[in-house]
C-alpha positions as CSV (number, residue, x, y, z in Angstrom):
1,M,-2.4,20.4,-1.4
2,D,-3.7,22.6,-4.2
3,I,-5.4,20.1,-6.4
4,V,-6.8,16.8,-5.2
5,D,-7.8,13.8,-7.3
6,K,-11.6,13.5,-6.7
7,Q,-11.2,9.7,-7.1
8,S,-9.6,9.6,-3.7
9,A,-11.4,9.6,-0.3
10,V,-10.6,10.6,3.3
11,H,-12.4,8.7,6.1
12,V,-12.8,10.8,9.2
13,I,-13.5,8.7,12.3
14,D,-14.3,10.9,15.4
15,D,-17.2,10.9,17.8
16,D,-17.1,14.7,17.9
17,A,-19.7,15.8,15.3
18,L,-18.5,19.4,15.2
19,L,-14.9,18.4,14.5
20,R,-16.1,15.9,11.8
21,G,-18.0,18.6,10.1
22,A,-15.2,21.1,10.2
23,I,-12.7,18.6,8.8
24,G,-15.1,17.6,6.1
25,S,-15.7,21.2,5.1
26,L,-12.0,21.9,4.9
27,L,-11.2,18.9,2.8
28,R,-14.1,19.4,0.5
29,S,-12.9,23.0,-0.1
30,V,-9.8,21.6,-1.8
31,G,-11.8,19.0,-3.8
32,M,-11.3,16.0,-1.5
33,R,-14.1,13.5,-1.1
34,T,-14.8,13.0,2.6
35,L,-16.7,10.3,4.4
36,S,-17.4,10.7,8.2
37,Y,-18.1,8.2,10.9
38,D,-18.8,8.5,14.6
39,S,-17.2,5.2,15.5
40,G,-14.9,2.5,14.2
41,A,-17.9,0.2,14.0
42,A,-19.7,2.6,11.6
43,F,-16.6,2.7,9.4
44,L,-16.4,-1.1,9.2
45,A,-20.1,-1.4,8.5
46,S,-20.0,1.2,5.7
47,D,-19.8,0.5,1.9
48,R,-16.5,2.2,1.3
49,P,-15.3,3.2,-2.1
50,D,-12.3,1.2,-3.4
51,V,-10.1,4.2,-4.2
52,P,-6.9,5.7,-2.8
53,G,-7.4,7.4,0.5
54,C,-6.6,7.5,4.2
55,I,-8.2,7.4,7.6
56,L,-8.2,10.4,10.0
57,L,-8.7,8.6,13.4
58,D,-9.3,10.1,16.8
59,V,-7.1,8.4,19.3
60,R,-9.9,8.2,21.8
61,L,-13.2,6.8,20.6
62,R,-16.3,5.7,22.5
63,G,-16.0,2.1,23.3
64,T,-12.5,1.6,22.1
65,S,-9.1,3.4,21.6
66,G,-7.8,4.4,18.3
67,L,-4.8,2.1,18.9
68,D,-7.1,-0.9,19.3
69,F,-9.0,0.0,16.2
70,Q,-5.8,0.4,14.3
71,T,-4.9,-3.1,15.3
72,Q,-8.3,-4.3,14.2
73,L,-7.8,-2.6,10.8
74,T,-4.5,-4.5,10.3
75,A,-6.1,-7.8,11.3
76,L,-8.9,-7.2,8.8
77,G,-6.5,-6.5,6.0
78,I,-7.5,-2.8,5.6
79,H,-4.4,-1.0,4.5
80,L,-5.5,2.6,4.3
81,P,-2.9,4.8,5.8
82,V,-3.9,6.1,9.3
83,I,-3.4,9.6,10.6
84,I,-4.0,9.8,14.3
85,M,-5.7,12.9,15.8
86,T,-4.9,13.4,19.5
87,G,-5.3,15.7,22.4
88,Y,-2.2,17.1,24.0
89,G,-2.3,14.6,26.8
90,D,-2.6,11.6,24.4
91,V,0.8,12.1,22.7
92,P,2.4,9.0,24.2
93,M,-0.5,6.9,22.9
94,S,-0.1,8.5,19.5
95,V,3.6,7.6,19.5
96,R,2.6,4.0,20.1
97,A,0.2,4.2,17.2
98,M,3.0,5.4,15.0
99,K,5.0,2.4,16.0
100,A,2.0,0.3,15.1
101,G,2.0,1.7,11.6
102,A,0.2,5.0,11.6
103,V,1.8,7.4,9.1
104,D,1.4,10.6,11.1
105,F,-0.3,12.2,14.1
106,L,-1.8,15.6,14.6
107,T,-2.2,17.2,18.0
108,K,-5.5,19.1,18.5
109,P,-6.0,21.9,17.9
110,F,-4.0,21.6,14.6
111,R,-3.6,24.0,11.8
112,D,-5.6,23.5,8.6
113,Q,-2.4,23.4,6.5
114,D,-0.9,20.7,8.8
115,L,-4.0,18.6,8.2
116,L,-4.0,19.1,4.5
117,D,-0.3,18.3,4.2
118,A,-0.7,15.1,6.3
119,V,-3.6,14.0,4.2
120,S,-1.9,14.7,0.9
121,V,1.1,12.6,1.9
122,A,-1.1,9.7,3.2
123,V,-3.3,9.6,0.1
124,E,-0.2,9.6,-2.2
125,R,1.3,6.8,-0.1
126,D,-1.9,4.8,-0.6
127,R,-2.0,5.5,-4.3
128,L,1.6,4.3,-4.7
129,R,0.8,1.1,-2.6
130,R,-2.2,0.3,-4.8
131,Q,-0.1,0.9,-8.0
132,G,2.6,-1.4,-6.6
133,T,0.0,-4.1,-5.8
134,R,-1.4,-3.9,-9.3
135,E,2.0,-4.1,-10.9
136,L,2.9,-7.1,-8.7
137,D,-0.3,-8.9,-9.5
138,A,0.4,-8.4,-13.2
139,L,4.0,-9.7,-12.7
140,N,2.7,-12.8,-10.9
141,E,0.3,-13.4,-13.7
142,R,3.0,-13.3,-16.3
143,F,5.3,-15.5,-14.2
144,N,2.5,-18.1,-13.7
145,G,2.1,-18.1,-17.5
146,L,5.7,-19.5,-17.9
147,S,6.3,-23.2,-18.5
148,L,8.1,-25.1,-15.8
149,R,11.4,-25.0,-17.7
150,E,11.1,-21.3,-18.3
151,K,10.5,-20.7,-14.6
152,Q,13.5,-22.9,-13.7
153,V,15.8,-21.1,-16.2
154,M,14.6,-17.7,-15.0
155,E,15.2,-18.6,-11.4
156,L,18.8,-19.8,-12.1
157,I,19.8,-17.1,-14.5
158,T,18.5,-14.3,-12.2
159,A,20.3,-15.9,-9.3
160,G,23.6,-15.2,-11.2
161,L,24.3,-18.5,-13.0
162,L,25.7,-18.5,-16.5
163,N,23.8,-20.2,-19.3
164,K,26.2,-23.1,-19.3
165,Q,25.9,-23.4,-15.5
166,A,22.1,-23.4,-15.6
167,A,22.3,-26.0,-18.5
168,Y,24.5,-28.3,-16.4
169,Q,22.2,-28.0,-13.3
170,L,19.1,-28.7,-15.4
171,G,20.6,-31.4,-17.6
172,L,20.0,-29.4,-20.8
173,S,22.1,-28.1,-23.6
174,E,23.3,-24.5,-23.4
175,I,21.4,-23.7,-26.6
176,T,18.2,-25.0,-25.1
177,V,18.7,-22.9,-22.0
178,K,19.2,-19.8,-24.2
179,L,15.9,-20.5,-25.9
180,Y,14.1,-20.9,-22.6
181,R,15.7,-17.7,-21.4
182,A,14.7,-15.7,-24.4
183,S,11.2,-17.1,-24.2
184,A,10.9,-16.3,-20.5
185,M,12.1,-12.7,-21.1
186,K,9.6,-12.2,-23.8
187,K,6.7,-13.5,-21.8
188,M,7.8,-11.5,-18.7
189,E,8.2,-8.4,-20.9
190,A,11.8,-7.9,-19.8
191,K,13.9,-6.0,-22.3
192,T,17.2,-6.8,-20.5
193,L,18.6,-9.3,-18.1
194,A,18.6,-6.5,-15.5
195,D,14.9,-6.1,-15.9
196,L,14.4,-9.8,-15.4
197,V,16.5,-9.7,-12.2
198,R,14.4,-6.9,-10.8
199,M,11.3,-8.8,-11.6
200,A,12.6,-11.9,-9.9
201,D,13.5,-9.9,-6.8
202,R,9.9,-8.4,-6.7
203,L,8.5,-11.9,-7.0
204,G,10.7,-13.1,-4.2
205,L,12.3,-15.8,-6.3
206,R,15.1,-17.6,-4.5
207,V,17.2,-20.6,-5.6
């Protein structure tokens, strides 16, 4: 991790103040914004920036386990990638955390570079997730802007039906179906039928 986007943020959740400070100093040295919390409750109560990032989570926190807190994050719809920090004896719990969705785990004491590498991967993963969400939202908005007939034609054509087959199923002429198809492609900003098929797949359209 040589250069870090300063619009990202790493959330360090650990009840060890010295470790929080050391991790914060390391991450800031490579340009990473770092926010620290001594408990999961403090993280949840904070005014967190809505930017790409990740959570560095100690597997054992006062009052709760990292695994329980991870489950709580999922229930609350908080999708920041989680990196579990664990002591040697907590490796089995970290494996369970990985199965529950954590993206990585680091065994204390860990090397600085291992931490930087794990954070780099997690932040990029969150960045891509956010980008995908924005793209899907835009795709849904365009689809919702189609007329009922345009939606019907798009669904049938992307399911593999020929124009004449879609026309028969909808009780329309083939020429009319072609017009709806062209209109749907324009509104969806699809340059080719293959583009439209990929969009339908992302939208989860099924006939």
